[in-house]
TORSE-492229 format. One record per residue (C-alpha): residue number from 1; residue in three letters; x, y, z. Coordinates in pm, whole numbers, always signed. Each point is the difference from the previous one (the first is absolute). Last residue first. Example, Ala and Ser with C-alpha at 12.3 -4.5 7.8 and 13.67 -1.06 7.14 Angstrom:
2
2  SER  +1367  -106  +714
1  ALA  -137  -344  +66
This chain:
380
380  GLN  +8470  +22628  -5478
379  ASP  +5  -322  +208
378  ARG  -154  +190  +293
377  ARG  -273  +132  -223
376  LYS  -67  -346  -140
375  THR  -23  -137  +350
374  ASP  -252  +264  +113
373  VAL  -199  -68  -302
372  GLU  +1  -380  +62
371  ILE  -104  +38  +360
370  ALA  -284  +222  -99
369  GLN  -114  -262  -251
368  THR  +12  -268  +275
367  ALA  -216  +220  +234
366  ARG  -249  +53  -279
365  THR  -5  -368  -83
364  ASN  -71  -90  +366
363  THR  -358  +121  -7
362  SER  -58  -126  -359
361  HIS  +88  -356  +89
360  ALA  -345  -153  -67
359  SER  -31  +208  -311
358  THR  +307  -172  -158
357  LYS  -119  -341  +91
356  LEU  -346  +83  -127
355  ARG  +156  +95  -335
354  PRO  +203  -331  -7
353  ASP  -320  -205  -19
352  LEU  +40  -371  +74
351  MET  +117  +41  +364
350  ARG  -264  +257  +72
349  VAL  -265  -219  -136
348  ILE  +116  -287  +212
347  THR  -11  +210  +310
346  ASP  -349  +120  -79
345  ILE  -106  -362  -61
344  VAL  +132  -105  +331
343  PHE  -182  +280  +192
342  GLY  -325  -54  -187
341  VAL  +18  -370  +75
340  ILE  +61  +88  +367
339  LEU  -300  +232  +8
338  PHE  -239  -257  -150
337  PHE  +128  -286  +221
336  ALA  -39  +230  +301
335  SER  -355  +63  -96
334  LEU  -62  -370  -17
333  LEU  +171  -52  +340
332  LEU  -213  +284  +154
331  LEU  -323  -157  -147
330  GLU  +81  -336  +157
329  THR  +93  +150  +337
328  GLN  -320  +203  +8
327  VAL  -222  -294  -102
326  SER  +144  -232  +270
325  ALA  -61  +245  +298
324  LEU  -324  +97  -169
323  ASP  -162  -355  +30
322  ARG  -331  +144  -109
321  GLU  -127  -345  -123
320  SER  -57  +125  -353
319  LEU  +344  +167  +4
318  ASP  +175  -306  +118
317  THR  -151  -213  -270
316  MET  +66  +251  -269
315  LEU  +362  +44  +100
314  MET  +56  -377  +33
313  THR  -150  -58  -342
312  ALA  +218  +269  -157
311  LEU  +317  -106  +181
310  GLY  +6  -335  -158
309  PRO  -191  -328  +38
308  LEU  -88  -18  -375
307  ASN  -379  -37  -72
306  PHE  +40  +59  -376
305  LEU  -228  +311  -2
304  THR  +120  +138  +332
303  GLU  +364  -30  -101
302  VAL  -81  +157  -334
301  THR  -136  +314  +167
300  LEU  +306  +28  +235
299  VAL  +235  -47  -298
298  GLY  -172  +281  -193
297  THR  +47  +237  +279
296  ILE  +355  -107  +63
295  MET  +86  +72  -358
294  SER  -3  +371  +87
293  ALA  +349  -35  +151
292  PHE  +144  -197  -294
291  THR  -158  +239  -252
290  VAL  +142  +298  +178
289  GLY  +350  -161  +0
288  ALA  -48  -98  -366
287  VAL  -76  +360  -92
286  SER  +316  +126  +172
285  ALA  +215  -278  -146
284  ILE  -135  +64  -345
283  GLN  +80  +374  +26
282  PRO  +347  -68  +122
281  ALA  +58  -272  -262
280  ALA  -90  +212  -300
279  LEU  +372  +68  -92
278  ARG  +79  -374  +34
277  LEU  -307  -123  -178
276  GLY  +72  +226  -296
275  THR  +370  -62  -21
274  THR  -4  -379  +1
273  ARG  -338  -131  -113
272  VAL  -87  +309  -200
271  ALA  +338  +9  -178
270  GLN  -22  -373  -68
269  ALA  -346  +43  -155
268  TYR  +116  +292  -213
267  THR  +297  -193  -126
266  MET  +346  +76  +151
265  GLY  +297  +122  -209
264  SER  +129  +306  +174
263  ALA  -251  +220  -187
262  MET  -275  -208  +147
261  SER  +127  +86  +356
260  TRP  +39  +365  -91
259  ALA  -358  +6  -136
258  ILE  -128  -161  +328
257  TYR  +192  +254  +201
256  ASP  -116  +300  -194
255  SER  -304  +83  +214
254  LYS  -364  -51  -103
253  GLU  +52  -381  +27
252  VAL  +46  +44  +372
251  ASP  -357  +124  +27
250  VAL  -123  -297  -202
249  ILE  +189  -231  +237
248  ALA  -191  +160  +293
247  SER  -336  -29  -178
246  ARG  +65  -370  -76
245  THR  +93  -69  +368
244  TYR  -319  +191  +116
243  ARG  -215  -210  -239
242  MET  +155  -323  +106
241  LEU  -33  +87  +367
240  HIS  -370  +40  -34
239  ALA  -38  -331  -201
238  GLY  +217  -182  +255
237  THR  -221  +127  +288
236  ILE  -298  -168  -156
235  ILE  +180  -323  -109
234  SER  +196  -15  +323
233  VAL  -312  -7  +232
232  SER  -187  -289  -168
231  LEU  +331  -172  -62
230  ALA  +96  -6  +360
229  PRO  -328  -136  +109
228  ILE  +7  -270  -275
227  ILE  +352  -115  +84
226  LEU  -19  +22  +381
225  SER  -169  -336  +63
224  ALA  +254  -173  -227
223  ALA  +283  +134  +209
222  ALA  -166  -126  +318
221  SER  -53  -349  -147
220  VAL  +352  -23  -122
219  VAL  +132  +102  +344
218  ASN  -249  -242  +166
217  ALA  +137  -284  -214
216  PRO  +361  +84  +75
215  SER  -74  -30  +382
214  SER  -50  +217  +307
213  LEU  +48  +328  -179
212  PRO  -368  +70  -81
211  ASN  -133  -87  +342
210  SER  -371  +79  +0
209  PRO  -26  -66  -378
208  PHE  -211  +260  -184
207  GLY  -368  +3  -104
206  GLN  -189  +59  -321
205  THR  +49  +55  -372
204  PRO  +238  -292  -83
203  LEU  +151  -13  -339
202  VAL  -40  -245  -296
201  ASN  -369  -40  -91
200  LEU  +40  +145  -359
199  MET  -364  +107  -34
198  GLY  -32  +89  +362
197  ASN  -276  -132  +231
196  GLY  +184  -258  +206
195  LYS  +347  +130  -24
194  GLY  +43  +356  -115
193  PHE  +177  +85  -327
192  VAL  -251  +174  -227
191  ILE  -293  +86  +227
190  ILE  +239  +73  +298
189  LEU  +200  +229  -221
188  ALA  -308  +197  -103
187  LEU  -108  +26  +362
186  ALA  +341  +137  +106
185  ALA  +4  +254  -284
184  TRP  -340  +121  +110
183  LEU  +115  +40  +360
182  ALA  +312  +181  -107
181  PRO  -214  +268  -159
180  VAL  +34  +48  -390
179  ALA  +97  +351  -116
178  GLY  +377  -75  -35
177  LEU  -88  -314  -193
176  ILE  -178  +203  -266
175  GLN  +269  +268  -32
174  SER  +273  -264  -6
173  ILE  -185  -190  -276
172  VAL  -37  +316  -206
171  ARG  +369  +73  +22
170  LEU  +100  -347  -81
169  GLY  -231  -2  -306
168  GLY  +140  +326  -124
167  ARG  +355  -126  +10
166  VAL  -89  -337  -145
165  TRP  -215  +163  -272
164  ALA  +294  +224  -101
163  HIS  +228  -288  -58
162  ARG  +380  +52  +26
161  SER  -18  -40  +376
160  THR  +240  +232  +187
159  LEU  -239  +214  +202
158  SER  -268  -247  +113
157  TYR  +286  -245  +38
156  VAL  +170  +215  +264
155  ALA  -324  +40  +197
154  THR  -84  -360  -31
153  PRO  +337  -107  +128
152  LEU  -19  +237  +303
151  ALA  -356  -56  +112
150  ILE  -61  -373  +7
149  VAL  +322  -108  +173
148  LEU  -23  +309  +227
147  THR  -352  -89  +105
146  LEU  +91  -371  +45
145  VAL  +266  +108  +249
144  MET  -237  +234  +174
143  SER  -266  -275  +34
142  VAL  +256  -245  +130
141  VAL  +111  +253  +262
140  ILE  -356  +90  +110
139  LEU  -109  -375  +25
138  PRO  +322  -75  +198
137  PHE  -98  +288  +230
136  THR  -354  -107  +61
135  VAL  +41  -374  +78
134  ALA  +294  +4  +243
133  ALA  -137  +327  +125
132  ARG  -294  -194  +158
131  THR  +220  -228  +220
130  LEU  +238  +287  +90
129  LEU  -284  +228  +82
128  ARG  -165  -242  +234
127  THR  +320  -82  +181
126  SER  +94  +373  +45
125  MET  -351  +74  +108
124  ALA  +24  -227  +306
123  GLN  -317  -207  +52
122  GLY  -263  +100  +256
121  THR  -272  -95  -239
120  LEU  -230  +295  +21
119  LEU  +228  +268  +149
118  SER  +280  -88  -239
117  THR  +331  +74  +160
116  GLY  +256  +284  -57
115  LEU  +266  +52  -250
114  HIS  +263  -157  +234
113  GLY  +292  +163  -176
112  THR  +82  +218  +301
111  PHE  -70  +321  -192
110  ILE  -337  -147  -115
109  SER  -97  -77  +360
108  GLY  +83  +349  +96
107  LEU  -217  +140  -275
106  TRP  -291  -209  +124
105  GLN  +50  +96  +364
104  GLY  +28  +373  -93
103  TYR  -319  -17  -212
102  GLN  -193  -160  +288
101  VAL  +120  +261  +240
100  ILE  -97  +276  -244
99  LEU  -342  -157  -50
98  PRO  -71  +6  +372
97  GLN  -43  -339  +171
96  ASP  -334  -180  +1
95  LEU  +108  -216  -300
94  GLY  +267  -179  +201
93  LEU  -134  -347  -109
92  GLU  -63  -91  +366
91  ALA  -161  +329  +61
90  ARG  -228  -37  -299
89  LEU  -94  -347  +120
88  GLN  -99  +129  +341
87  GLU  -212  +274  -167
86  TYR  -183  -260  -212
85  LYS  -48  -232  +302
84  GLU  -145  +286  +202
83  PRO  -226  +104  -292
82  THR  -150  -354  -10
81  SER  +64  -237  -288
80  ASN  -284  -145  -219
79  THR  +123  +137  -331
78  GLY  +350  -133  +34
77  ALA  +293  +95  +220
76  MET  +258  -52  -280
75  ILE  -191  +226  -241
74  ALA  -68  +263  +260
73  ALA  +364  -2  +97
72  ILE  +101  +23  -364
71  ASP  -187  +326  -27
70  GLY  -203  +146  -283
69  PRO  -9  +331  -187
68  LEU  +313  +122  -165
67  VAL  +148  +322  +145
66  ARG  +261  -193  +183
65  LEU  +149  -119  -328
64  ALA  +76  +356  -103
63  PHE  +194  +53  +328
62  PHE  +247  -282  -46
61  ILE  +35  +35  -375
60  VAL  +67  +369  -3
59  ILE  +248  -19  +282
58  SER  +189  -292  -162
57  VAL  +15  +186  -325
56  ILE  +159  +305  +172
55  TRP  +266  -232  +160
54  LEU  +58  -170  -333
53  MET  +48  +333  -174
52  LEU  +250  +113  +270
51  LEU  +197  -317  -46
50  LEU  +18  +54  -375
49  VAL  +93  +368  +39
48  ALA  +290  -121  +231
47  PHE  +112  -251  -264
46  ARG  -8  +281  -255
45  LYS  +222  +222  +217
44  LEU  +234  -284  +72
43  ALA  +50  -79  -363
42  ILE  +48  +369  -91
41  ALA  +261  +44  +269
40  VAL  +180  -313  -98
39  LYS  +10  +106  -367
38  SER  +114  +353  +92
37  GLN  +275  -138  +218
36  ASN  +121  -207  -296
35  LYS  +2  +303  -230
34  ALA  +178  +224  +249
33  LYS  +261  -270  +51
32  LYS  +49  -32  -383
31  ALA  +23  +378  -45
30  LYS  +255  +25  +288
29  LYS  +206  -282  -144
28  ALA  -2  +163  -343
27  LYS  +125  +319  +142
26  LYS  +277  -163  +196
25  MET  +104  -177  -311
24  LYS  -5  +325  -195
23  LYS  +204  +173  +277
22  PRO  +249  -283  +8
21  GLU  +49  +48  -383
20  THR  +22  +378  +18
19  MET  +347  +1  +176
18  THR  +154  -232  -254
17  SER  -148  +207  -285
16  ALA  +153  +309  +156
15  MET  +337  -167  +49
14  THR  +12  -119  -359
13  MET  -99  +339  -123
12  GLU  +277  +165  +211
11  THR  +259  -254  -135
10  LYS  -106  +56  -365
9  MET  +24  +378  +54
8  GLU  +349  -33  +152
7  THR  +114  -221  -290
6  LYS  -137  +247  -247
5  MET  +183  +284  +173
4  GLU  +326  -197  +5
3  THR  -26  -75  -372
2  MET  -70  +364  -81
1  ALA  +315  +106  +208
């Protein structure tokens, strides 16, 4: 009798476990589906916020530029023009229409991808922007790469060096370089490396080839023309990023992860390079994104100094000539670049930091927990 009872109990337990396995699989599928739906919902929501911000920025840019004194029609008509000719020119340029109508036409041209036309030259803005962006954006990318190359190794070395004077010296140098304007750094690099008046006389300080991709010689000339401008920006931003990176790693050191890594056989330098950098990656990525976006200001200053035919020179020329149709498109694209960089960096930080992943799915976590409780009750 005892043997039969044990056999029956084993059979019941086997049947119960067999019945709960499909329920567990179903529960896991529901949790995974809820998590994926949450990711898509959050991405769509953030993208909608990005579009809303772009729309608000376009309104601010358009109506703020109309407050500026001056008129492109008056500049094109000249000082000796008659009022009739001035009014005729305004009508031809569409400046006599209400501001709401002008804004709607500009916004419609952006949605169609035309981006408008320069009132002064009559050239399509898409063509002008592509030509100038071929100088500005490579300069920004090269500057950011040099910034990371400067900041990350020096930040790690300022913590792992065995010599106190090296650690202290790097901190002092980063403080000094962080306070130097990009214009001063550019002038110092011109004095040292510039052709003509520089001490080493190795790198060009003016100009840029009109067709940089037309031949290998033009590619080399274009790359050489961007070295000093990129260095003048990256040295300053690299000093800032180096201090932030060092602080982020120091915060990680306060936890037990570095000690655990050293207990597993790593040296202190190896633990900082592997564990420390990996744990500080979300903070570093966030600061690097802000640095990358703010780098545009330094790049625009450097472009003017080195006479590079980029977006900065085009923006200043169009603004001085009151070509507002061009200026508003250029400012909107620069603002869109800032917002998109922020969007991408925020996404990268959420991927690197598991805590943000958890908080991002907080709305669906409660529903998932309720499903788990109900399932446990049913199993019991």
